[in-house]
MIDREN-322013 format. One line per 4 residues: their letters; for each residue x, y, z of N, C-alpha, C. Coordinates in nm, 2 decimals, m for minus. Each point is the difference from the previous one (the first is absolute). Layout:
! residues N
A	X/Y/Z/X/Y/Z/X/Y/Z  ...
***
This chain:
! residues 182
XXXX	12.79/m0.50/m3.58/m0.02/0.14/m0.04/m0.13/0.02/m0.08  m0.02/m0.09/m0.09/m0.12/0.01/m0.08/m0.13/m0.01/0.08  0.00/m0.09/0.10/m0.11/m0.01/0.09/m0.02/0.13/0.08  0.10/0.06/0.05/m0.01/0.12/0.07/m0.06/0.11/m0.08
XXXX	0.05/0.01/m0.13/m0.06/0.10/m0.09/m0.15/m0.02/m0.02  m0.04/m0.12/m0.02/m0.14/m0.03/m0.03/m0.08/0.03/0.13  0.05/m0.03/0.12/m0.08/0.03/0.12/m0.01/0.15/0.01  0.11/0.08/m0.02/m0.01/0.14/0.01/m0.09/0.06/m0.10
XXXX	m0.01/m0.05/m0.12/m0.09/0.04/m0.11/m0.14/m0.02/0.04  m0.03/m0.12/0.06/m0.13/m0.04/0.05/m0.05/0.09/0.11  0.09/0.04/0.09/m0.04/0.09/0.11/m0.03/0.13/m0.05  0.08/0.05/m0.10/m0.03/0.13/m0.06/m0.13/0.01/m0.07
XXXX	m0.03/m0.11/m0.07/m0.13/m0.01/m0.07/m0.12/0.00/0.10  0.01/m0.08/0.10/m0.10/0.00/0.10/m0.02/0.13/0.07  0.11/0.07/0.03/m0.01/0.13/0.06/m0.07/0.10/m0.09  0.03/m0.01/m0.13/m0.06/0.09/m0.09/m0.15/m0.03/m0.02
XXXX	m0.05/m0.12/0.02/m0.14/m0.03/m0.02/m0.08/0.03/0.13  0.06/0.03/0.11/m0.07/0.03/0.12/m0.09/0.12/m0.02  m0.13/m0.02/0.04/m0.10/0.11/m0.02/0.01/0.10/0.11  0.00/0.13/m0.04/0.01/0.11/0.09/m0.14/0.02/0.06
XXXX	m0.02/m0.02/0.12/m0.14/0.01/0.06/m0.03/0.14/0.04  0.09/0.09/0.01/m0.03/0.13/0.05/0.01/0.10/m0.12  m0.10/0.00/m0.09/0.00/0.09/m0.11/m0.10/0.11/0.03  0.04/0.12/m0.03/m0.09/0.11/0.02/m0.03/0.07/m0.13
XXXX	m0.11/0.07/m0.01/m0.03/0.07/m0.12/0.10/0.11/m0.02  0.03/0.02/m0.13/0.09/0.11/m0.04/m0.08/0.13/m0.03  0.05/0.11/0.04/m0.07/0.12/m0.04/0.09/0.07/m0.10  m0.06/0.03/m0.12/0.08/0.06/m0.10/m0.05/0.15/m0.01
XXXX	0.10/0.09/0.01/m0.04/0.14/0.00/m0.01/0.04/m0.14  m0.11/0.06/m0.04/m0.02/0.05/m0.14/0.05/0.15/0.00  m0.03/0.07/0.10/0.06/0.14/0.02/m0.01/0.02/0.15  0.03/0.13/0.04/0.00/0.02/0.14/m0.14/0.00/0.07
XXXX	m0.11/0.01/m0.09/m0.13/0.00/0.06/m0.08/m0.13/m0.01  0.05/m0.09/m0.09/m0.08/m0.12/m0.02/0.09/m0.12/0.01  m0.06/m0.11/0.04/0.08/m0.13/0.01/m0.10/m0.11/m0.04  0.06/m0.11/m0.05/m0.08/m0.12/m0.04/0.05/m0.12/0.07
XXXX	m0.08/m0.07/0.07/0.04/m0.12/0.07/m0.01/m0.12/m0.09  0.12/m0.07/m0.01/0.01/m0.11/m0.09/0.01/m0.13/0.09  m0.09/m0.10/m0.02/0.01/m0.12/0.08/0.13/m0.07/m0.01  0.06/m0.05/0.11/0.13/m0.06/0.00/m0.02/m0.15/m0.04
XXXX	m0.12/m0.06/0.02/m0.02/m0.14/m0.03/m0.10/m0.01/m0.12  m0.01/m0.12/m0.05/m0.10/m0.03/m0.10/m0.14/0.02/0.05  m0.09/0.05/m0.09/m0.14/0.03/0.05/m0.08/m0.13/0.01  0.04/m0.11/m0.07/m0.07/m0.12/0.01/0.10/m0.11/0.05
XXXX	m0.02/m0.05/0.12/0.08/m0.10/0.05/0.15/0.05/0.02  0.08/m0.09/0.04/0.14/0.04/0.02/0.08/0.00/m0.13  m0.05/m0.06/m0.11/0.07/m0.01/m0.12/m0.07/0.08/m0.12  m0.10/0.07/0.03/m0.07/0.08/m0.10/m0.11/m0.08/m0.07
XXXX	m0.03/m0.11/0.05/m0.11/m0.09/m0.06/m0.11/m0.02/0.11  m0.12/0.03/m0.05/m0.11/m0.02/0.09/m0.04/m0.15/0.01  0.03/m0.07/0.11/m0.02/m0.14/0.01/m0.14/m0.04/0.01  m0.09/0.10/0.03/m0.14/m0.03/0.00/m0.06/m0.03/m0.13
XXXX	0.07/0.04/m0.11/m0.05/m0.02/m0.14/0.03/m0.14/m0.05  0.07/m0.08/0.08/0.04/m0.14/m0.05/m0.13/m0.09/m0.01  0.01/m0.09/m0.09/m0.10/m0.11/0.00/0.08/m0.13/0.04  m0.02/m0.04/0.12/0.07/m0.11/0.06/m0.05/m0.14/m0.06
XXXX	m0.11/0.00/m0.07/m0.04/m0.12/m0.07/0.08/m0.03/m0.12  0.08/0.09/m0.05/0.08/m0.02/m0.12/0.15/m0.02/0.05  0.06/m0.10/m0.06/0.14/m0.02/0.04/0.09/0.09/m0.08  0.09/0.07/0.07/0.09/0.10/m0.06/0.08/m0.06/m0.12
XXXX	0.03/m0.12/0.00/0.08/m0.06/m0.11/m0.09/m0.03/m0.12  m0.13/m0.01/0.02/m0.09/m0.02/m0.11/m0.03/0.13/m0.08  m0.04/0.10/0.08/m0.04/0.13/m0.05/0.03/0.11/0.10  0.12/0.05/m0.01/0.04/0.10/0.10/m0.08/0.13/m0.01
XXXX	m0.04/0.04/m0.12/m0.08/0.12/m0.01/m0.14/m0.02/0.07  m0.06/m0.11/m0.02/m0.12/m0.04/0.06/0.01/m0.01/0.15  0.11/m0.06/0.04/0.03/m0.01/0.15/0.02/0.13/0.06  0.08/0.09/m0.06/0.03/0.13/0.06/m0.12/0.10/m0.01
XXXX	m0.08/m0.01/m0.10/m0.11/0.10/m0.02/m0.14/m0.06/0.00  m0.02/m0.13/0.02/m0.13/m0.06/m0.02/m0.11/0.06/0.08  0.02/0.02/0.13/m0.10/0.05/0.08/m0.04/0.14/m0.04  0.09/0.08/m0.04/m0.03/0.14/m0.04/m0.07/m0.01/m0.14
XXXX	0.04/m0.08/m0.09/m0.07/m0.02/m0.13/m0.15/m0.04/0.02  m0.02/m0.08/0.10/m0.14/m0.05/0.02/m0.09/0.10/0.07  0.06/0.09/0.09/m0.08/0.09/0.08/0.00/0.14/m0.04  0.10/0.05/m0.08/0.01/0.14/m0.04/m0.11/0.03/m0.09
XXXX	m0.07/0.12/0.02/m0.10/0.05/m0.09/0.05/0.13/m0.05  0.01/0.01/m0.13/0.05/0.12/m0.07/m0.11/0.11/0.01  0.04/0.12/0.05/m0.10/0.10/0.01/m0.06/0.04/m0.14  m0.13/0.04/0.00/m0.06/0.02/m0.13/0.06/0.11/m0.08
XXXX	0.07/0.09/0.06/0.06/0.11/m0.07/0.14/m0.03/m0.05  0.05/m0.12/0.02/0.14/m0.04/m0.05/m0.01/m0.11/m0.10  0.09/0.01/m0.09/0.01/m0.11/m0.11/0.10/m0.10/0.04  0.08/0.02/0.10/0.11/m0.09/0.04/0.06/0.04/0.13
XXXX	0.08/m0.08/0.05/0.07/0.03/0.13/0.14/m0.06/0.00  0.09/0.07/0.05/0.14/m0.05/0.02/0.08/0.08/0.09  0.12/m0.04/0.03/0.08/0.07/0.09/0.03/0.14/m0.04  0.01/0.03/m0.13/0.03/0.13/m0.05/m0.12/0.09/0.02
XXXX	m0.12/m0.05/m0.02/m0.12/0.08/0.03/m0.01/0.03/0.14  0.03/m0.10/0.09/m0.01/0.02/0.14/0.10/0.11/0.05  0.12/m0.01/m0.06/0.10/0.10/0.03/m0.04/0.14/m0.05  m0.06/0.01/m0.11/m0.05/0.13/m0.06/m0.11/0.05/0.10
XXXX	m0.09/m0.08/0.04/m0.11/0.05/0.08/0.06/0.04/0.14  0.10/m0.07/0.05/0.06/0.04/0.13/0.07/0.13/m0.02  0.07/0.02/m0.11/0.07/0.13/m0.02/m0.10/0.11/m0.01  m0.12/m0.02/m0.07/m0.10/0.10/m0.01/m0.06/0.04/0.13
XXXX	m0.02/m0.10/0.09/m0.05/0.02/0.13/0.09/0.09/0.08  0.13/m0.04/m0.01/0.10/0.08/0.08/0.01/0.14/m0.05  0.00/0.02/m0.13/0.01/0.14/m0.05/m0.13/0.08/0.04  m0.11/m0.07/m0.01/m0.13/0.07/0.04/0.01/0.03/0.15
XXXX	0.05/m0.09/0.08/0.02/0.03/0.15/0.09/0.12/0.02  0.11/0.01/m0.07/0.10/0.11/0.01/m0.07/0.13/m0.04  m0.08/0.00/m0.10/m0.07/0.12/m0.05/m0.10/0.04/0.10  m0.08/m0.10/0.06/m0.10/0.04/0.10/0.07/0.05/0.13
XXXX	0.11/m0.05/0.04/0.08/0.05/0.11/0.04/0.14/m0.03  0.05/0.03/m0.12/0.04/0.13/m0.04/m0.11/0.10/0.01  m0.12/m0.04/m0.05/m0.11/0.09/0.00/m0.05/0.03/0.14  0.01/m0.10/0.09/m0.04/0.02/0.14/0.10/0.09/0.08
XXXX	0.12/0.01/m0.05/0.11/0.08/0.07/m0.02/0.15/m0.02  m0.08/0.04/m0.09/m0.02/0.14/m0.03/0.13/0.07/m0.03  0.06/m0.03/m0.11/0.14/0.05/m0.03/0.00/0.15/m0.02  0.12/0.06/0.02/0.02/0.14/m0.02/m0.02/0.04/m0.14
XXXX	m0.07/0.11/m0.03/m0.03/0.05/m0.14/0.13/0.02/m0.07  0.00/m0.05/m0.13/0.12/0.02/m0.08/0.10/m0.12/0.01  m0.02/m0.08/0.10/0.10/m0.11/0.02/m0.02/m0.11/m0.10  0.09/m0.09/m0.01/m0.01/m0.11/m0.09/m0.12/m0.09/0.04
XXXX	m0.01/m0.02/0.13/m0.11/m0.08/0.05/m0.14/0.06/m0.04  m0.01/0.13/0.01/m0.13/0.07/m0.04/m0.02/m0.02/m0.15  0.10/0.01/m0.08/m0.01/m0.01/m0.15/m0.04/m0.14/m0.04  0.06/m0.10/0.07/m0.03/m0.14/m0.03/m0.15/m0.03/0.04
XXXX	m0.04/0.06/0.11/m0.14/m0.02/0.04/m0.10/0.07/m0.09  0.03/0.12/m0.05/m0.08/0.06/m0.10/m0.01/m0.07/m0.13  0.12/m0.06/m0.04/0.00/m0.07/m0.13/m0.09/m0.13/0.02  0.01/m0.07/0.11/m0.08/m0.12/0.02/m0.15/0.04/0.01
XXXX	m0.03/0.11/0.07/m0.14/0.05/0.01/m0.06/0.02/m0.14  0.09/0.07/m0.09/m0.05/0.03/m0.14/m0.02/m0.13/m0.07  0.08/m0.10/0.02/m0.02/m0.13/m0.06/m0.13/m0.07/0.04  m0.04/0.02/0.13/m0.12/m0.06/0.05/m0.13/0.08/m0.03
XXXX	0.02/0.12/m0.05/m0.12/0.08/m0.03/m0.05/m0.03/m0.14  m0.07/m0.11/m0.01/m0.05/m0.05/m0.13/m0.11/0.09/m0.05  m0.08/0.06/0.08/m0.11/0.09/m0.05/0.06/0.12/m0.08  0.11/0.06/0.06/0.06/0.11/m0.07/0.07/m0.05/m0.13
XXXX	0.07/m0.11/0.01/0.07/m0.05/m0.12/m0.11/m0.03/m0.11  m0.11/m0.06/0.03/m0.10/m0.03/m0.10/m0.07/0.13/m0.05  m0.02/0.10/0.09/m0.07/0.12/m0.05/0.09/0.08/m0.10  0.13/m0.01/0.02/0.10/0.08/m0.08/0.02/m0.07/m0.14
XXXX	m0.02/m0.13/0.00/0.02/m0.08/m0.12/0.14/0.02/m0.06  0.00/0.02/m0.13/0.13/0.02/m0.06/0.05/0.14/m0.02  m0.08/0.09/0.06/0.03/0.15/m0.02/0.14/0.04/0.05  0.05/m0.06/0.11/0.14/0.04/0.04/0.11/m0.03/m0.11
XXXX	m0.03/m0.09/m0.09/0.10/m0.04/m0.09/m0.04/0.03/m0.15  m0.11/0.08/m0.01/m0.05/0.03/m0.14/0.11/0.05/m0.09  0.08/0.09/0.05/0.11/0.06/m0.09/0.09/m0.11/m0.05  0.04/m0.08/0.09/0.10/m0.11/m0.03/m0.06/m0.10/m0.10
XXXX	m0.13/m0.03/0.02/m0.07/m0.09/m0.09/m0.01/0.06/m0.14  m0.03/0.13/0.00/m0.01/0.07/m0.13/0.14/0.00/m0.07  0.11/0.02/0.07/0.13/m0.01/m0.06/0.03/m0.13/m0.05  m0.04/m0.11/0.08/0.03/m0.13/m0.05/m0.08/m0.03/m0.12
XXXX	m0.13/0.04/0.00/m0.09/m0.03/m0.12/0.05/0.08/m0.12  0.06/0.12/0.02/0.05/0.07/m0.11/0.13/m0.04/m0.06  0.07/m0.09/0.08/0.13/m0.04/m0.04/m0.01/m0.10/m0.12  0.11/m0.01/m0.07/0.01/m0.09/m0.11/0.02/m0.14/0.06
XXXX	m0.09/m0.09/m0.01/0.01/m0.13/0.06/m0.03/m0.11/m0.10  m0.03/m0.11/0.06/m0.04/m0.12/m0.08/0.12/m0.07/m0.04  0.04/m0.10/0.07/0.12/m0.08/m0.03/0.12/0.05/0.06  0.11/m0.06/m0.04/0.14/0.03/0.05/0.05/0.13/m0.07
XXXX	0.08/0.08/0.08/0.05/0.12/m0.07/0.11/m0.04/m0.10  0.01/0.09/m0.10/0.09/m0.02/m0.11/0.13/0.06/0.05  0.10/m0.08/0.04/0.12/0.06/0.06/0.08/0.07/m0.11  m0.01/m0.04/m0.13/0.08/0.07/m0.10/m0.04/0.14/m0.02
XXXX	m0.13/0.04/0.03/m0.05/0.13/m0.02/m0.01/0.08/0.13  0.06/m0.05/0.10/0.01/0.07/0.13/m0.13/0.01/0.08  m0.08/m0.11/m0.01/m0.13/0.00/0.07/0.02/m0.04/0.15  0.12/m0.04/0.04/0.02/m0.04/0.14/m0.03/0.11/0.10
XXXX	0.04/0.13/m0.03/m0.04/0.10/0.10/m0.15/0.02/0.02  m0.08/m0.02/m0.10/m0.14/0.00/0.01/m0.05/m0.11/0.10  0.06/m0.11/m0.02/m0.04/m0.11/0.09/0.04/0.03/0.14  0.11/0.06/0.02/0.04/0.03/0.14/m0.09/0.11/0.06
XXXX	m0.05/0.09/m0.09/m0.09/0.11/0.05/m0.13/m0.07/0.04  m0.05/m0.09/m0.08/m0.13/m0.07/0.03/0.02/m0.08/0.13  0.11/m0.06/0.02/0.02/m0.08/0.13/0.00/0.10/0.11  0.06/0.11/m0.01/0.00/0.10/0.10/m0.14/0.05/0.03
XXXX	m0.07/0.03/m0.10/m0.14/0.05/0.02/m0.09/m0.11/0.07  0.02/m0.12/m0.04/m0.07/m0.11/0.06/0.03/m0.01/0.15  0.13/0.01/0.03/0.04/m0.01/0.15/m0.06/0.12/0.07  0.00/0.12/m0.05/m0.06/0.12/0.06/m0.15/m0.03/0.02
XXXX	m0.06/m0.05/m0.09/m0.15/m0.03/0.01/m0.03/m0.10/0.11  0.08/m0.10/0.02/m0.02/m0.10/0.10/0.02/0.07/0.14  0.09/0.09/0.01/0.03/0.07/0.13/m0.12/0.09/0.03  m0.05/0.07/m0.10/m0.11/0.09/0.03/m0.13/m0.07/0.03
XX	m0.02/m0.13/m0.04/m0.12/m0.07/0.03/m0.01/m0.02/0.15  0.11/m0.02/0.07/0.00/m0.02/0.15/m0.02/0.14/0.06
***
């Protein structure tokens, strides 16, 4: 009985470890007009590790980090505009490229006036219009800056004398000023 149970368990484990060879990319619908394709497999090798980065001159038992990353460490050149590199930076850059691509697609689609797509495109265009932003300077938020400068500040509010509402008002004015800068 014990042998039969062990064999059944072994068969189940082996069946669970079998690799699915027919994986397809998943399409995730964001809304009815846009979709994002998500890779169904790892982007580097079948396990998510780029085997080209290994240094085969190093034994894995002696220095696994050097073994797994040695070739990359020897050959990678950090771009002059970066202070470091890592998977989170790569993910951030990938996300930025995807968002930029979506916005460029949206701009090329010539959306209907007044639609959300048109508003997003206009907002993005205003963000890119550095000449106008620089020419206007701080004038769009002059009133808010004056209100902040005129507020009683310097240090933490005195809760006993009811200064917390002033602090809330200053925070609100600062938030409005940030929105007007865009």
